[in-house]
C-alpha positions in Angstrom: 23.3 53.1 76.7 21.2 51.0 79.1 22.5 50.7 82.7 21.9 48.2 85.5 22.9 47.7 89.1 26.1 45.9 90.1 25.7 46.2 93.9 25.4 49.9 94.6 27.3 50.7 91.4 25.6 51.6 88.1 27.2 49.9 85.1 26.4 49.3 81.4 24.1 46.3 81.0 26.5 44.5 78.8 29.2 44.5 81.5 27.1 42.9 84.3 27.4 39.2 83.2 31.2 39.5 82.9 31.6 41.1 86.3 29.3 38.6 88.0 31.3 35.8 86.4 34.4 37.4 87.9 32.9 37.5 91.4 32.1 33.8 91.3 35.4 32.8 89.7 37.0 34.4 92.7 34.9 32.7 95.4 34.1 29.3 93.8 36.7 27.3 95.8 35.3 28.6 99.2 31.7 29.1 98.1 30.2 26.2 100.2 32.3 27.0 103.3 31.3 30.7 103.1 27.6 29.8 102.7 27.8 27.8 105.9 29.6 30.6 107.8 27.4 33.4 106.4 24.1 31.8 107.2 25.2 29.7 110.2 24.2 26.7 108.2 20.6 27.9 107.7 21.0 27.9 103.9 20.6 24.1 104.0 17.2 24.4 105.7 16.1 27.1 103.3 17.0 25.0 100.3 15.3 21.9 101.9 12.1 24.0 102.3 12.2 25.1 98.7 12.6 21.6 97.5 9.6 20.5 99.6 7.5 23.3 98.1 8.3 22.1 94.6 6.5 18.8 95.1 8.7 17.1 92.6 7.8 13.5 91.7 10.1 10.7 90.5 10.6 10.9 86.7 9.8 14.6 86.4 12.3 16.9 84.6 13.8 19.7 86.7 15.9 22.6 85.4 18.1 24.2 88.1 19.1 27.6 86.9 22.2 29.3 88.4 22.8 26.0 90.0 26.1 27.0 91.7 27.5 24.1 93.7 24.3 22.1 93.0 22.6 21.8 96.4 19.1 22.1 95.0 20.0 19.9 92.0 21.2 17.1 94.2 18.1 17.3 96.4 15.8 17.0 93.4 17.8 14.1 92.0 17.5 12.4 95.4 13.7 12.5 94.9 14.0 10.7 91.6 13.8 13.7 89.3 15.8 14.0 86.0 17.8 17.1 86.7 19.7 19.5 84.4 22.1 22.0 86.0 22.9 25.4 84.3 25.1 28.3 85.3 26.7 31.2 83.5 29.9 30.6 85.4 32.1 27.6 84.4 33.9 27.3 87.7 30.6 27.1 89.7 29.0 24.8 87.1 32.0 22.4 87.3 31.8 22.4 91.1 28.1 21.6 91.0 28.7 18.8 88.4 31.5 17.3 90.4 29.5 17.4 93.7 26.7 15.5 91.9 29.2 12.9 90.8 30.6 12.7 94.3 27.1 11.8 95.5 26.9 9.1 92.8 24.5 11.0 90.5 25.1 11.9 86.9 23.3 14.9 85.4 23.8 17.2 82.4 25.5 20.5 83.2 25.0 23.3 80.6 26.9 26.6 80.8 24.5 29.3 79.6 22.9 32.7 80.3 19.5 32.4 82.0 18.2 35.0 79.7 18.8 32.7 76.7 18.2 29.1 77.8 19.2 26.6 75.2 16.1 24.3 75.7 12.9 23.8 73.7 9.7 25.2 75.0 7.7 23.1 77.4 10.6 20.8 78.3 10.6 20.8 82.1 8.1 20.1 84.9 9.9 22.4 87.4 12.4 25.2 87.2 14.3 26.3 90.3 16.7 29.2 90.9 18.4 29.5 94.3 20.2 32.7 95.2 20.9 33.5 91.6 18.1 35.7 90.3 19.5 38.9 91.7 22.7 38.4 89.8 20.9 38.4 86.4 21.0 41.5 84.3 17.4 41.5 83.0 15.3 39.5 85.5 12.2 40.0 83.4 13.9 38.3 80.4 15.2 35.4 82.6 11.8 34.8 84.2 10.2 34.8 80.7 12.7 32.2 79.6 11.9 30.0 82.6 8.3 30.3 81.8 9.0 29.3 78.2 10.8 26.1 79.0 8.1 25.0 81.5 5.3 22.6 80.6 1.8 23.8 81.2 1.1 23.2 84.9 4.8 23.3 85.7 6.1 25.4 88.6 8.9 27.8 89.2 10.6 28.0 92.6 12.7 31.1 93.3 14.8 31.1 96.5 16.4 34.4 97.1 17.4 37.0 99.7 14.6 39.4 100.3 13.3 42.3 102.5 14.0 41.6 106.2 11.5 42.5 108.9 11.9 46.2 109.7 12.9 45.9 113.4 15.8 43.7 112.3 17.0 46.0 109.5 19.8 47.8 111.3 21.6 44.8 112.8 21.1 42.9 109.5 22.7 45.8 107.6 25.6 45.9 109.9 26.1 42.1 109.6 25.8 41.9 105.8 27.5 45.2 104.8 30.3 45.1 107.4 30.8 41.6 108.7 30.4 39.7 105.5 33.1 41.5 103.5 35.4 41.1 106.5 34.6 37.4 106.6 35.0 37.1 102.8 38.5 38.7 103.0 39.7 36.2 105.7 38.1 33.0 104.4 37.8 33.5 100.6 40.5 36.1 100.2 38.1 38.5 98.5 36.2 41.2 100.5 35.0 43.0 97.3 33.1 39.9 96.1 31.2 39.6 99.3 30.6 43.3 99.5 29.0 43.0 96.0 26.8 40.1 97.2 25.6 42.0 100.2 24.9 45.1 98.1 23.1 43.1 95.5 20.6 42.0 98.1 19.7 45.7 98.7 19.0 46.1 95.0 16.9 43.0 94.7 13.0 43.5 94.5 11.2 42.9 97.8 8.6 40.1 98.2 5.6 41.9 96.6 7.6 43.4 93.8 9.1 40.0 92.9 5.6 38.5 93.0 4.5 41.1 90.4 7.5 40.3 88.2 6.6 36.6 88.2 3.0 37.4 87.3 4.1 39.7 84.4 6.3 36.9 83.2 3.2 34.7 82.8 3.1 32.8 86.1 -0.2 32.4 88.0 -1.1 31.5 91.6 2.1 33.2 92.7 2.8 33.1 96.4 5.8 33.5 98.7 7.0 32.2 102.0 9.2 34.3 104.2 12.0 32.5 106.1 14.3 33.9 108.8 12.1 37.0 109.3 12.2 37.8 105.6 16.0 37.5 105.2 15.1 34.9 102.6 11.8 34.2 100.7 10.7 31.4 98.4 8.4 32.4 95.6 6.4 29.8 93.8 4.3 30.2 90.6 2.7 28.0 88.0 2.6 28.1 84.2 -1.1 27.6 83.4 -1.1 28.2 79.7 
């Protein structure tokens, strides 16, 4: 039986998607508020930077994987892109779709597993995934799918928590492993969900390892940009063939 990480816990691979869905079912209603509280609002700047790096032009087709409440999708739509939202979690996908509608934008929303995207090859000019890659069971399979649905010359943007600058590691660990679960309990009513989210960051590949994963998935000219001393990184790669 193949196993994978669920935070610091080891579980059968086939159980991870179900347990991740459970986490986001629990926090969906307070997800946006918690993002603002956890990052002191910085997540909005991180997402804006990722969108700028994508260089999306009007009329281009963008797939936003693990779209959540749709912040990236709305930003791409505001730039004139044709956006499709996907998420494995129905509650989060509905939230993203509804927020798009609240902003006067209509976009398809497809519930699916990122490891099996229901789109034809070479469909999109850009694929984005914001704070969702670390929740996927087989990142290599998901990245290969993102490469498959991209057109030649298309780009992938991965915005994700990463390896913080070493001198900040101790206070960052205290904040994320102790303060976030406490905050999650009081604001979202679920300490365990935010404990998992903090632990999942520790299991996520660091900047260089993730760059190598993107290259193995078929992306070229892969580079990354550290934000907030490496708390977050944006990786960008291109499908050249």
